[in-house]
C-alpha positions in Angstrom: 92.5 123.3 88.5 92.2 120.9 91.5 95.3 120.0 93.4 96.3 116.5 94.5 99.0 115.6 96.9 100.8 112.2 96.7 102.7 111.1 99.8 105.5 108.8 98.7 107.7 108.7 95.6 108.1 104.9 95.3 106.8 103.3 92.1 103.3 103.5 93.4 103.4 107.2 94.3 105.1 108.2 91.1 102.6 106.2 89.0 99.6 107.7 91.0 101.0 111.2 90.4 101.4 110.5 86.6 97.8 109.2 86.4 96.5 112.2 88.4 98.4 114.6 86.1 97.0 112.8 83.0 93.5 113.5 84.4 94.2 117.2 84.5 95.1 117.8 88.2 97.9 119.8 89.6 100.0 117.3 91.6 102.5 117.7 94.4 104.6 114.6 95.4 106.1 114.6 98.8 108.9 112.1 99.6 110.6 111.7 102.9 114.0 110.5 101.4 116.3 112.1 99.0 115.5 110.1 95.9 112.7 108.4 94.0 112.0 104.7 93.7 111.5 103.2 97.1 112.8 99.6 96.7 114.0 100.3 93.2 117.5 101.7 93.8 120.9 101.7 92.2 124.2 101.1 93.8 127.8 100.8 92.6 130.1 97.9 93.1 133.6 98.0 91.7 132.5 100.9 89.4 129.5 99.0 88.0 126.1 100.5 88.5 123.6 97.8 89.4 120.2 97.3 91.1 120.5 97.0 94.9 116.7 96.5 95.2 114.2 94.8 92.9 115.9 93.7 89.7 113.0 92.4 87.6 109.3 92.4 87.0 106.7 90.0 85.8 106.5 90.3 82.0 103.2 88.3 81.7 101.4 91.0 83.7 101.5 94.1 81.5 101.6 97.1 83.8 105.3 97.3 84.4 106.6 96.6 80.9 103.9 98.8 79.3 104.9 101.7 81.6 108.6 101.3 80.8 107.8 101.3 77.1 105.7 104.4 77.4 108.7 106.1 79.1 111.1 105.0 76.3 113.1 102.6 78.4 114.5 99.5 76.7 113.4 96.1 78.0 115.5 93.0 78.4 114.8 89.4 79.5 116.7 86.9 81.5 119.2 84.6 79.8 118.7 80.8 79.6 120.6 80.3 82.9 118.5 78.3 85.3 118.1 78.4 89.1 119.3 75.9 91.7 118.2 74.9 95.2 121.1 74.5 97.7 119.8 71.7 99.9 120.9 68.4 101.3 124.5 69.5 100.8 124.3 70.1 97.0 123.2 72.6 94.4 120.2 70.9 92.8 118.2 71.8 89.8 114.9 73.6 90.5 112.1 71.4 89.1 108.9 72.8 87.5 106.6 74.1 90.2 104.0 76.7 90.9 105.6 78.5 93.9 106.9 75.2 95.1 103.9 73.0 94.3 105.3 70.4 91.9 103.6 69.9 88.5 105.7 66.9 87.4 106.6 64.4 90.1 109.1 62.6 87.9 110.9 65.9 87.3 110.8 66.4 91.1 112.4 63.0 91.6 115.1 63.7 89.1 116.1 66.9 90.8 117.2 65.1 94.0 115.8 67.8 96.2 113.7 65.4 98.3 114.7 62.5 100.3 113.3 59.1 99.4 110.8 59.4 102.2 109.8 62.9 101.1 109.4 61.8 97.5 107.3 58.8 98.5 105.0 61.1 100.5 104.7 63.5 97.6 103.6 60.7 95.3 100.9 59.8 97.8 99.3 63.1 97.1 95.9 63.9 98.5 93.5 66.3 96.8 93.3 69.6 98.7 89.9 71.0 99.5 90.5 74.1 101.6 87.7 75.9 103.4 88.3 79.6 103.0 91.7 81.2 103.0 94.6 78.9 103.9 98.4 79.3 104.0 100.4 78.2 101.0 102.4 75.9 103.3 99.3 74.2 104.7 97.7 73.8 101.3 100.8 72.3 99.6 101.7 70.3 102.6 98.3 68.6 102.7 98.7 67.5 99.2 102.4 66.6 99.0 103.8 66.5 102.5 106.0 68.7 104.7 109.2 68.1 102.9 107.9 69.7 99.7 107.0 72.7 101.8 110.3 72.8 103.6 112.6 72.4 100.6 110.6 74.0 97.8 107.8 76.3 99.0 109.7 77.9 101.8 112.7 79.0 99.6 110.5 80.3 96.8 108.2 82.2 99.1 111.3 83.4 100.9 112.6 84.9 97.7 109.4 86.9 97.1 108.2 87.8 100.6 111.0 86.8 102.9 108.1 85.2 104.8 107.0 81.9 106.2 105.1 79.5 104.1 102.6 78.5 106.8 101.6 82.1 107.3 101.5 83.5 103.8 97.9 83.5 102.3 97.3 81.4 99.2 94.4 83.6 98.2 96.6 86.7 98.2 100.0 85.4 97.2 99.4 82.4 94.9 95.6 82.2 94.1 96.1 79.9 91.2 97.1 77.1 93.6 93.5 77.0 95.0 92.2 75.7 91.7 95.3 73.7 90.7 95.5 71.7 93.9 91.8 71.0 93.9 92.3 68.9 90.7 92.7 65.1 90.9 95.9 65.4 88.8 98.2 68.4 88.9 99.7 69.1 85.5 100.7 72.1 83.5 101.6 72.1 79.8 105.2 72.8 79.0 105.8 76.4 77.8 105.1 76.6 74.1 107.9 77.4 71.7 108.0 81.2 71.4 106.0 81.8 74.6 106.8 85.2 76.1 109.3 85.2 78.9 108.0 85.2 82.5 110.2 88.1 83.6 111.5 91.3 82.2 113.7 94.1 83.3 114.8 97.6 82.2 118.2 97.3 80.4 120.7 99.0 82.7 118.6 98.3 85.9 115.1 98.6 87.2 116.2 101.7 89.1 115.9 103.5 85.8 112.1 103.2 85.9 111.4 105.5 88.8 114.1 107.9 87.5 112.2 108.1 84.2 108.9 108.6 86.0 110.4 111.4 88.0 111.8 113.1 84.9 108.4 112.7 83.1 106.6 114.4 86.0 109.1 117.2 86.2 108.6 117.9 82.5 104.9 118.7 83.2 104.3 122.3 84.3 101.5 121.2 86.6 103.5 118.7 88.7 106.1 119.1 91.4 108.2 116.3 93.1 109.7 117.4 96.4 112.3 115.2 98.2 113.5 115.4 101.8 109.9 116.3 102.6 108.4 113.9 105.2 104.7 114.2 105.9 104.1 114.3 109.6 100.4 114.9 109.9 97.1 115.2 108.0 94.0 117.1 108.9 90.6 117.9 107.3 89.9 121.5 106.1 87.0 123.1 104.4 88.7 122.7 101.1 90.0 119.2 101.6 93.2 118.4 103.5 96.2 120.1 105.1 99.3 118.1 104.7 101.9 119.0 107.2 105.7 118.9 106.4 108.6 120.5 108.3 108.4 123.3 105.8 104.8 124.0 106.5 101.3 122.9 105.4 100.3 122.0 101.8 96.7 122.2 100.7 95.2 119.2 98.9 91.7 118.6 97.5 92.7 115.0 96.9 95.2 112.9 98.7 97.0 109.6 97.8 99.0 107.8 100.5 101.6 105.7 98.7 103.6 104.7 101.7 104.3 101.4 103.6 101.5 100.4 106.0 103.1 101.8 109.2 103.4 105.4 108.1 100.0 105.2 106.4 98.6 104.0 109.8 100.1 106.9 111.6 98.8 109.5 109.1 95.3 108.0 109.1 95.0 107.6 112.9 92.7 110.6 113.3 91.0 110.7 109.8 90.3 107.0 109.5 91.1 105.2 112.7 89.6 101.8 111.7 91.8 101.8 108.6 94.8 102.8 110.7 94.3 99.9 113.1 94.1 97.4 110.2 97.2 98.9 108.5 99.1 98.7 111.8 98.4 94.9 111.8 100.4 94.3 108.5 103.8 92.8 109.4 106.9 93.5 107.5 110.2 91.5 107.0 113.7 93.0 107.0 116.3 91.8 104.5 119.8 92.7 103.4 121.4 92.4 100.0 125.1 92.0 99.6 126.4 92.7 96.1 129.9 91.3 95.1 132.2 91.8 92.2 134.8 89.1 91.4 137.4 89.1 88.6 136.4 86.4 86.1 140.1 85.8 85.4 141.1 85.0 89.0 141.8 81.3 89.7 138.7 79.2 90.3 136.1 82.0 89.9 134.7 81.0 86.5 134.8 77.3 87.4 132.8 78.0 90.6 130.3 80.6 89.3 130.0 80.6 85.5 128.3 77.2 85.2 125.0 78.0 83.6 123.2 78.7 86.9 121.4 82.0 87.5 121.8 81.5 91.2 120.3 79.4 94.0 117.6 79.4 96.7 118.2 78.1 100.2 115.5 76.4 102.3 115.5 77.7 105.9 115.5 74.0 107.1 119.1 73.8 105.9 120.2 76.4 108.5 122.4 78.7 106.2 122.8 82.4 106.7 121.9 83.4 103.1 118.5 82.6 101.8 119.3 83.1 98.1 122.0 84.2 95.7 121.5 85.7 92.3 124.3 85.4 89.8 123.4 88.7 88.1 126.2 88.4 85.5 124.7 85.1 84.3 121.0 86.1 84.6 121.3 89.5 82.8 123.4 90.1 79.7 123.5 93.8 80.5 125.2 93.1 83.8 127.8 90.9 82.3 128.5 93.5 79.6 128.7 96.3 82.2 131.2 94.3 84.3 133.9 94.2 81.6 135.7 91.1 83.1 133.9 91.3 86.5 131.3 88.7 87.6 128.7 90.6 89.7 126.4 88.6 92.0 124.4 89.2 95.1 123.3 87.3 98.2 120.1 87.9 100.2 119.8 87.5 103.9 116.9 87.8 106.3 113.4 86.4 106.7 110.4 87.4 108.8 111.3 87.0 112.4 115.0 87.0 111.8 115.6 90.7 112.3 118.2 90.1 115.0 120.4 88.2 112.6 120.8 91.3 110.5 121.7 93.6 113.5 125.4 93.1 112.9 128.0 95.2 111.0 128.1 95.1 107.2 131.4 93.2 107.4 129.7 90.4 109.2 127.1 90.0 106.5 129.8 90.0 103.9 131.8 87.3 105.7 128.7 85.2 106.2 127.8 85.5 102.5 131.3 84.6 101.4 131.3 81.5 103.7 128.0 80.2 102.3 129.1 81.0 98.7 132.3 79.0 99.3 130.4 76.0 100.7 127.8 76.1 98.0 130.0 76.6 94.9 133.6 76.1 96.0 134.4 79.8 95.4 137.5 80.7 97.3 138.5 84.0 95.6 138.6 87.4 97.3 136.1 89.8 95.8 137.1 93.1 94.2 134.3 94.9 96.1 131.3 94.2 98.2 128.4 96.5 99.0 125.6 96.0 101.6 122.1 97.4 101.1 119.7 97.0 104.0 116.0 97.1 103.6 114.6 97.4 107.1 110.9 96.5 107.2 111.1 96.2 103.4 108.6 93.4 102.6 105.0 93.3 103.6 103.7 89.9 104.8 100.5 88.7 103.1 99.3 86.5 106.0 96.1 84.4 105.9 93.2 86.8 105.8 95.2 89.5 104.0 92.6 90.1 101.3 89.8 90.6 103.9 92.0 93.0 105.8 92.7 95.0 102.6 88.9 95.1 101.9 88.3 96.5 105.4 91.0 99.1 105.0 89.6 100.3 101.7 86.1 100.4 103.1 87.3 102.5 106.0 89.3 104.9 103.8 86.3 105.3 101.5 84.4 106.9 104.4 86.8 109.8 104.1 86.1 111.3 100.6 89.2 112.5 98.8 91.7 110.0 100.2 93.0 106.7 98.6 95.8 104.3 99.5 98.1 102.2 97.4 101.5 100.4 97.4 103.0 97.0 97.9 101.1 96.3 101.1 97.7 95.9 99.3 97.4 93.9 96.1 100.8 92.3 95.4 104.5 93.1 96.1 105.7 92.9 92.5 106.2 96.0 90.4 103.2 95.4 88.0 100.9 94.8 91.0 102.1 98.0 92.7 101.5 100.0 89.5 98.0 98.5 89.3 97.4 99.4 93.0 98.3 103.0 92.2 96.0 103.2 89.2 93.2 101.7 91.3 93.7 104.4 93.9 93.5 107.2 91.4 90.4 105.6 89.8 88.8 105.6 93.3 89.6 109.2 93.8 88.2 110.4 90.4 84.9 108.6 90.6 
């Protein structure tokens, strides 16, 4: 039986390993850290186990929900709570948009997010006809003006990529905008009654998904998952590849690199130097998540937080420390139930280029978050607990030209038979896209 080695036990690596095992290969997964999941991770705040990484996945793209169902994990969907934008000194309703591009200008006006001048410019919309790839900010700004970019596109893209709207590629991040904004009139039908939810999650936390994948792989006699096993080098052999770890070399006939771009670049430097150079050019943003638990019965807590909002986004133009807050207790019924009288929420800090702002003690991030929460909502209570999770270099940046870069990487890797690459750096940062990336890598290997 042929042996495959997968480097990385995030959702991409574990998915690739499962697909390789399904195809009849012996599989060894090597993970540098002590746990599976990558950016899907659990943490504990005031005795409540919650996600301290990704908390949801697209439901309308099937890979994530289908995989969870195959693994026997129960799915849940967000409540009816709605998001806000904290801008121009108030929490304002988020109008209907496609990643910040408004689809109903009257709805946009009613939200109060734009100034009178910004709204007037948005109504003087100009049809966008981009030539080639263009940033989301430039595309939307050409149609609706800079204020729409500053107060809607930036916070929404910041939530997904922690990136900058005038750098993020429309083709790679929001390709549907290319067609939508080329139309004389931008409209979308309201969601039909009974339409499936946009998002889903695993009840009890998204961290349960990699845990279930790990257990599934361990139940197979032909698969091994090894933690605290960093891969330091690769080299060609007559039988395939030698994969070097501190414990020695592992032989592989086929190899999947399911790591972020920088470690993949280092490992491919000798085998596929052109791919390594391109991978090294993918930038990453660092973020930090601060998870809080407040007693619902404490004075002023419910009045400040339990208002029907699922949280809020913050435009960078407003100069706040936090870029978003998710009221997890209001967004997910399972979080409210698990809290048993506690209201659990989290804040997010950090965008691309702001790494220095995160280089402070955890206590400083907690204080900054509490100050912004107090100003945004009026919350004055002392939390029961607060936990900081840092994701250094956690989010790849899909800059203009990203799709062409990925095509060049895959073409260069294909020149080395037996290797494939996958993960969040390639085809999408969301969980379903990452699963799809892993399955594409395996399909390439098994051709």
